[in-house]
C-alpha positions in Angstrom: 93.8 6.5 -81.8 94.7 7.1 -78.1 96.2 4.0 -76.5 95.2 3.1 -72.7 97.7 2.7 -69.9 100.2 -0.4 -70.7 101.0 -2.8 -68.1 104.7 -2.1 -67.2 105.4 -5.7 -66.1 106.0 -6.7 -69.8 109.4 -4.8 -69.8 112.5 -6.2 -67.6 113.3 -2.4 -66.1 110.0 -2.4 -64.6 109.6 -6.1 -63.1 112.8 -4.9 -61.2 111.3 -1.9 -60.0 107.8 -3.6 -59.1 109.4 -6.6 -57.5 111.9 -4.0 -55.3 108.3 -2.3 -53.9 106.6 -5.5 -53.5 109.1 -7.2 -51.3 109.2 -4.0 -49.4 105.4 -3.9 -49.0 104.8 -7.6 -48.5 105.1 -7.7 -44.7 102.2 -5.0 -44.6 100.2 -7.1 -47.0 100.2 -4.0 -49.9 100.0 -5.0 -53.4 100.4 -2.7 -56.1 99.5 -2.0 -59.5 101.5 0.0 -62.3 100.8 1.2 -65.5 102.0 3.9 -67.9 100.7 6.1 -70.7 103.3 8.4 -72.4 105.5 10.2 -70.0 103.2 9.7 -66.9 103.5 6.9 -64.6 100.5 5.5 -62.5 100.8 3.5 -59.4 98.0 2.3 -57.2 98.8 0.9 -53.7 96.2 -1.7 -52.5 96.2 -1.5 -48.9 94.4 -3.4 -46.2 92.2 -1.9 -43.4 95.0 -2.4 -41.0 97.9 -0.7 -42.9 97.0 2.4 -45.5 100.3 3.6 -47.0 101.0 7.4 -46.5 101.5 9.8 -49.3 104.9 10.6 -48.0 105.7 6.9 -47.5 104.8 6.3 -51.3 106.8 9.4 -52.5 110.0 7.8 -50.6 109.5 4.8 -52.3 109.5 6.4 -55.8 112.4 8.9 -54.9 115.4 6.1 -55.1 114.2 5.4 -58.6 113.4 8.9 -59.8 116.3 9.3 -62.2 116.0 5.8 -63.5 112.2 6.7 -64.4 113.2 10.1 -65.9 115.7 8.2 -68.0 113.1 6.1 -69.2 111.2 9.2 -70.6 108.8 9.5 -67.3 108.0 13.1 -66.1 105.0 12.6 -64.1 104.4 9.7 -61.5 100.7 9.6 -60.1 100.5 7.6 -56.9 97.5 7.0 -54.8 96.2 4.1 -52.3 93.0 2.1 -52.5 91.2 -0.4 -50.2 91.2 -3.8 -51.3 87.3 -3.5 -50.3 86.5 -0.3 -52.1 87.1 0.9 -55.6 87.4 4.6 -54.6 91.1 5.7 -54.0 91.8 6.7 -50.3 94.1 9.6 -51.6 96.0 10.6 -55.1 99.2 12.5 -55.4 100.7 13.9 -58.5 104.8 13.9 -58.4 106.8 15.8 -60.8 110.2 13.7 -61.0 112.1 17.0 -62.1 111.1 18.6 -58.6 111.3 15.4 -56.8 114.9 14.7 -58.2 116.1 18.8 -57.7 114.8 17.9 -54.0 117.2 15.1 -53.8 119.9 17.2 -55.1 119.2 20.1 -53.0 119.7 17.7 -50.0 122.7 16.6 -51.2 124.0 20.1 -52.1 123.0 21.3 -48.7 125.4 19.1 -47.1 129.3 20.8 -46.8 131.1 19.9 -50.0 132.6 21.4 -53.1 130.8 24.4 -54.8 129.4 24.0 -58.2 128.3 26.2 -60.8 130.7 29.1 -60.0 130.0 32.6 -61.2 133.0 34.4 -63.3 135.9 34.6 -61.0 137.0 37.7 -59.4 140.5 38.6 -58.0 139.9 37.9 -54.4 140.8 35.0 -52.2 137.4 34.9 -50.2 135.1 31.7 -51.3 132.1 31.7 -53.4 128.9 31.4 -51.3 126.0 29.1 -52.3 122.5 30.3 -52.9 119.6 28.6 -53.8 117.4 30.2 -57.1 114.0 30.6 -57.0 111.1 32.6 -58.7 109.1 35.6 -57.3 105.8 36.3 -59.1 105.7 35.3 -62.5 109.3 35.9 -63.7 111.7 37.8 -61.1 114.7 35.6 -60.2 115.9 35.8 -56.6 118.5 33.8 -54.5 118.4 32.7 -50.8 121.5 31.8 -49.2 121.9 28.2 -48.7 123.4 28.3 -45.2 119.9 29.5 -43.9 117.9 26.8 -45.5 117.2 23.6 -43.5 115.4 21.6 -46.2 113.5 21.7 -49.5 110.5 19.6 -50.1 107.5 19.3 -52.3 104.1 20.5 -50.9 101.6 18.2 -49.4 98.5 20.1 -49.4 96.5 18.1 -47.0 99.5 18.5 -44.4 98.6 22.2 -44.1 96.3 22.9 -41.3 94.3 26.2 -42.4 94.1 28.9 -39.5 91.2 31.2 -39.7 91.7 35.0 -39.6 94.7 35.2 -41.0 96.3 37.4 -43.7 96.6 36.4 -46.8 100.4 35.6 -46.8 99.9 33.0 -43.7 98.9 29.8 -45.5 98.3 27.9 -42.1 100.6 25.6 -40.1 102.4 22.8 -41.9 103.4 19.4 -40.4 107.0 19.2 -41.2 108.3 15.9 -40.2 106.1 15.7 -37.1 106.9 19.5 -36.3 104.2 22.3 -36.8 105.6 25.4 -38.5 104.2 28.4 -40.1 104.0 28.2 -44.0 104.2 31.6 -45.6 103.4 32.4 -49.0 106.4 34.3 -50.2 104.7 36.1 -53.1 102.1 37.2 -51.0 104.3 38.6 -48.4 106.5 40.4 -50.8 103.5 42.0 -52.7 102.9 39.6 -55.7 99.9 38.1 -56.8 99.4 34.4 -55.8 97.1 31.7 -55.1 96.1 30.8 -51.6 97.3 27.3 -51.8 98.4 25.2 -54.4 101.1 22.4 -55.2 104.7 24.0 -54.7 107.8 23.9 -52.8 108.1 24.3 -49.2 111.6 25.9 -48.2 112.4 25.4 -44.3 114.2 28.7 -43.5 116.1 28.6 -40.2 117.0 31.4 -38.0 118.7 30.6 -34.8 116.1 28.0 -33.1 113.3 29.1 -35.2 111.9 27.5 -38.4 109.8 28.8 -40.9 108.1 27.5 -44.2 108.3 29.6 -47.4 106.0 28.4 -50.2 107.2 29.2 -53.5 106.1 28.2 -56.9 109.3 26.9 -58.1 112.9 26.3 -57.2 115.6 25.6 -59.8 119.2 25.2 -58.8 122.1 26.0 -56.3 124.3 28.6 -57.4 127.6 29.9 -56.3 128.6 33.5 -56.3 131.4 35.7 -54.6 129.7 38.1 -52.3 132.0 40.8 -53.5 130.2 41.3 -56.6 126.8 41.8 -54.8 125.7 45.5 -55.4 123.7 47.0 -52.2 119.9 47.6 -52.5 120.1 50.8 -53.8 117.0 52.9 -54.6 116.3 52.5 -58.3 118.0 49.3 -58.5 115.4 47.2 -56.2 111.8 48.2 -55.9 110.7 50.0 -52.9 108.2 47.4 -51.5 111.2 44.4 -51.8 113.7 46.8 -50.7 113.5 45.9 -46.8 114.1 42.3 -47.6 116.8 42.3 -50.2 120.6 41.8 -49.0 121.9 42.7 -52.5 121.6 42.5 -56.2 123.9 40.4 -58.6 123.7 42.6 -61.9 125.3 40.1 -64.0 122.5 37.6 -63.4 119.6 40.0 -62.9 118.9 38.3 -59.6 118.0 39.8 -56.0 119.3 38.1 -52.9 116.9 37.9 -50.3 117.9 38.5 -46.3 116.6 35.7 -44.4 116.6 37.6 -40.8 114.7 40.5 -42.7 111.8 38.0 -43.7 111.9 36.7 -40.1 111.6 40.0 -38.7 108.8 41.1 -41.0 106.5 38.2 -40.3 107.3 38.7 -36.7 106.2 42.3 -36.9 103.0 41.8 -39.0 101.9 39.0 -36.8 102.2 40.8 -33.6 
C-alpha cells in the first residue's frame, strides 16, 4: 500500500532546515509546509496578499541545502506558493536537485581556478582549456568553451516571453536577472528535432557586449582538454549541417567543440 506524504518535522535534519527558512521568511509573514514521499520533497509557501514568494526566491532557499537534501535521498523538490485565503496554488515549480547542484558547481567552476578532470596529458607546455559538456539531439556529445559562458541556470518557462512570427529556433525573450535576452533552441538551430519550449537548462553565452541564451535539454559537467588534441572539422568527420558551427573535434571522447562566435553570427544572419 502506498504511503502518503510524511511530515518532515519528525526528524532532526528537517527541523533544522525548516527553522532556518521560517526565520528568514518570518518578517514577510510567510509560513511553510514541508512533506516528503520517497525521493520527492514537497514545499508549500503560505503567503499573504501583500507578499507572494516568487519562484526564483524559493529556488534560492533550496539551493544552499541542495547537497544536504540529496545526501538524505531527495532527488526532486516540488515547490509552490499558496495564498492563505485560497486552496489553489499560485504557482508550482519542479526542481531537479542534480541540476541545481550542477549549476551551483558551474558557478564555482566558471570562476578562475584550478582545472579539474584533465584529458590525457600531451607533451606540450600549453595549459588545458575548460569546456562545458552538453547534449545535442538525443545523444550527440558537444562542448562549449567555458570562457564564453556567462552563467548556466535552470529554465523557468513562465519567464519566457513568446514572440509571434519567429522561426522555430527562436524561443522568445528571456528575463535573465532583469535583462531581456533572446533564448535560442540550440537543437533547432543546428538542425536537430526538439520541443518548442520545455524545462531544461539555459546557457548565457557572451560575445563582446552581446548576451545570448541557449536552451539545451541537458548540461553535464566541466571538462578540461588540450587544444592541441583538437582535430579540425574536416568533411566526413563532422556532419555538413554542423560544420559551420564547429571549432573542432576531440576524437578520443567523440565530442564536437562548438564555436560561440559562429553561433552568434548564424543567429544574426538568420534574424536579418
